[in-house]
N, C-alpha and C positions, 0 to 999 in steps of 0.2 A: 206282425207280419199278414200280411192279403194275399191270398192265390187268386189268380183271375183266369179262369183256363179261355177264353174270357178273364179274369185274373185272382190271382190269391195274395192275401196281404197278412205281413207280420207286426204286429204293433210291440213298439218299444217306446220306454219313458225318456226324459231326458230330465238328467240332474246335473247339479252345479258339478265343476272339477274344474283342472287347472285349464281355464282358458277365457275368454274374456267375458263371458256370462255365469262364472264361478260365483260362490254365496257372496253377497255383500257383507257379510258380517264373519271376522276373521275367528276362524275356532268352530263355526258353527256347521252342521251339515245336516240335509236331510236324511241320510244315513238309511236308504231303503234301495240300493243297488241299482239304480237306476243307470249309474255310469256304466256297470259291469254289462246291463240289458243292452245301453247301445252298441259297444265295444263287440258283445256276441252278435247282433243285428249285421253289424258292418262286416264282421267277418264271414257272415254268412250270405253276405251280399257278394263279395270277392269272391268265395266258393263258386258261388251261382254264375256270377261273371265268367269265369273260368270254363264252365260247363253248361255257356247259355243255349250252344248249339242240341246239345239234348234235352230242352226245355220246349214242352206241348203248351205253351201257354205264356202270360205274362206274371211276374211276380212282381209285388209292390211292396215299398217299405213304409210302414209308418212309425214315423217319431213323432209322438203325442208328448206335448206339454200338460201341465195342470192335473194329473192325473190324483193326486189328492184331494183338489179342490172339487172333485164330482163334474167339472163342466169340459173337460178336456176331448173325451171322447165323442160326449154329444154336440162339439162343434164343429172336432172332426167328421162328423155325419153332416151335419148342417152344410157343410162347404163340399162333400160331393166324393166323400172319402171310401164311400161303400157304394159308389153306382157300378153298375155291371160285375160287382164280384161275387162268387161263389162260395168262399167262403173265409175264415179269418182263425189266426192263431196266435197266442201269446204265450210267453216263458217268464219265469220271476222268480229270483234265485229263493233257496231256502236254507235256513241254519240247523233246519230239524231233519235232512238227509243229509249222509256222506256225499263228499263232493263228485259231479256228475250222476249221480241217481235220478233218477228221474221218476215222478210222481204226479198224479192224477187222478179223476174217477169219471166215470157218466154221470149225466144228471146236475142237479142241484152241488155245486161246489161250493160257494161263497155266500153268505145270508144278504138278502137285502138289508140297507141302511138307512137309518133318519136322526135325525136330531130334533129335540124339543128345549125350548126355552119359557117359562112361565112367569109372569110378574102377577104376584097377590097382591093386591092391598087391600090393607084395613082403615085402623085409625090408628096414630102413634099414641104415648100418654107414658107416666110416669109408671114404672114396675111395681111401686108402693102402694100405686091404687090401680091394678087391672079394668077394676070394672069400669073408669071411665074411657076407655081403650077399647077396640076391635082388633085383635091379637092375628098379625099375620103368619107368625113363625108357627103357632097352634095350629093354623092351618094348611101353613107347607109340609110340616111336620106331618098331618094327617094323609096328606097329598103323598107322602113319600112312601108313608104304610101301606097305603090302599093300593098306589101303583105296582107294589111287588105281588099281589093279588093277583094281577091279569093273567101273567104264566102261571102261578101254582095253581089258581082257582078255576080260570078262563081256559084255558089254553089245552089241548089233545097234549098228553105227557110224551107222545110219539112225534108231537109236529113242535119242533126245536123253537124256543122263542127268548127273546132277551129284554128286559129292560131293564137299564139303570140309571140309578137317579146321580148325576156325577158332579153336580156344582148345588150347594147352598149357600146363598149370600142375604145377607141382610142385617142391620144395626151396626153399632161399633159404640156403644155405651153401655157398661152392664148394668147402669141402672134405667133403661129405656126403651121402652116396648116401639118398634119402629114403625114406620106409614105403612112399607113395603118388604117385602123379600122375592127376590128369585131365585128359581131352581130349576135344572137343567140337568139333560142327558140323553142318550142314546135308545133307540127301539133297533131290533133286528129280528127277521124273520126268514123263512127259506119258501114261501109263497106268496104271489102277490096279494093273494087272499087273506091271509094270516098277517101281513104287514099292514095292509090297510084298516083290517079291523083293531089292531094295537093303536092305530095313530086314532082312531074313532074313539077308544077306549080311554088313552090319556087324554085326550081333551076331555072328555065327560068326566071322568074321575076329578079332574084338578077343578074343573069349573062348579063338579059338584061339592065337593071338600069344601071349597071358597065357599061356598052358599051356604053349606051347613052351620060353618065358623063366622058367618055375618060379612064375610069379605068380597070382592069382586076377584076377577082373574083373566089376564089375555095370555093365551096360548099360542107360540110361533113355533112353527115347523120348518121355518127359512126355505118355503119352496118359492120363493122368489128368488133365492140366490142358487137354486139347484142343489140342495143339500141332500138330494135323495138318491139312492141307488136299488135300482132292482137286485136281484139274485140273480150271480151268476151261473148260467147255465149251460154246462157241456152237451154237445150235439152226440148222440150214441156213437153215430159213423165216423166222425170228426177223431172223438176220442181213442176211437179204435185204431186210427191213421197212425195217431200219436203213439200209441201202443207198438203198432207192427214195427215202426218206422225207431223207438227206442229200442227194442229188441235186439235188432240189426244196430245200431248205433253204440249201444254201450252194452247189450247183453238182457237177456229176460229176467235174469236174476237180480238186475239194477233197475228193474221196472217194478212201483209200487202203486197199488190202491190205495189215496190217502182219505183219512177220514174228512170230512164237510168240516168248514170252520167258520164260525160265526163273524169273523171278519168281512170287509167289505172291497168290491174294485168295481173303478166304474169301465172295464171290459166288460159290464155287464151290459151297458149298452150298446156294444157291436152285439151280443148276443140274440137281442132281440131283433137285428135287423139281419143278419144274415147266418148260417151255418157255422159254431165258432167251438175253438177248445183252448182251454186256457190251461197251463199244465206248469210243475214247479222243477228246478234244477239243483240240486242239492249243492251245497258250497261249505258243508264242515267239515272241519278239519282239527282236531284239536291241538296235533303238532304245533301248529301256526299261531293258534290262538282264536281261529276262525269258528266260533261257536257262539256267537249274541244273534239275537233275531235282529229283523230290520228295526228301525230308528231307536234301535241302543247306543250311545252313545261311546259305545267299544266296539260297535259292528265294524267289521271289517271281510272284506273278500278273499276266499282262496283261488289266487288268480290261474290255477290250473284248471278251475271248470270253463274259461272262455274258450278254448278250442272244441269242447265237449258241446258248449252250445251252442255255436259258429255251425258245428256238422250236423246238430240237429233241426235248425232252422231251415240249413240249405237241403237236407235229406227230405224233412218234411214238404217241402215246396216241391221238389223234384220229381219224388215219387208222384205226391199227390195231383200233380198236372197231367204225368205220363199214365197214371191209372186212369184219369179222366177223359184222355186223348179221345176216346172214340165218340163224345158227345160233344167235342170242342173243335172250334181250328184254331190252328197254332198262330198268335198274330206276332 
């Protein structure tokens, strides 16, 4: 959701549910709660429509596709979604907290995220006569081990970072050294400086280890596919606003300051353009089995969260606009 005082915005994601554009694969689901996000934003819209005579500005609702691919928010920005906007808020369900508990924090909330894939090329041959080959598996293995040192030996221990190699593919026969191997993974950091330093060092390590082992390497960071996410950073004043509203809607005891997470969110692109706040709403209810995290095949929503989410959207918007009315003109 965005708010314009001028205009305020709220952002929600679109996910396949029982409609024309549902999943084309029976039994498959994205399972991240985006259908609940849409429902809560529409509920907030209904409340705001009923109270529109009290609004001191304009509220714009963003129904954004392609959050997981990392391009949805960038395309929305490119198409003018944040023009003349004073702020933006977004809410995401979480199984970490009981139903209707609100959680957030000021400053960095979610990490910046990138992906890499490296093809390391040597010279294949029979495994019984390795002296006639140039072994890319050895170069790849050395790269994997060396990449682990980037965080443990080069990063400030107080500056959380992650480098994880999650794929290693090469060869198909047990007695043949392959011509090449492919390794790939992800890297995360809470500051842009640390993020781009990791990117630089990942490439240097892989190229260096390939050269040491007489191989060559090409590293792809998927930049053409827009696969980089910056850190999600909550504006201090916007966070305070969410905190105050939550205290009134669900009670101060149901607001939690949450720890930062190494997950990533394309809402981060909005935070680079306008003051923003991203917060969680709990949906954990063990009595009905709503205990699994997003993307789990067992993920399900405690629908009791929906009215609370709608009320949070509406209250955040109305109070935000009215508290800033001295600086704005009602549209």
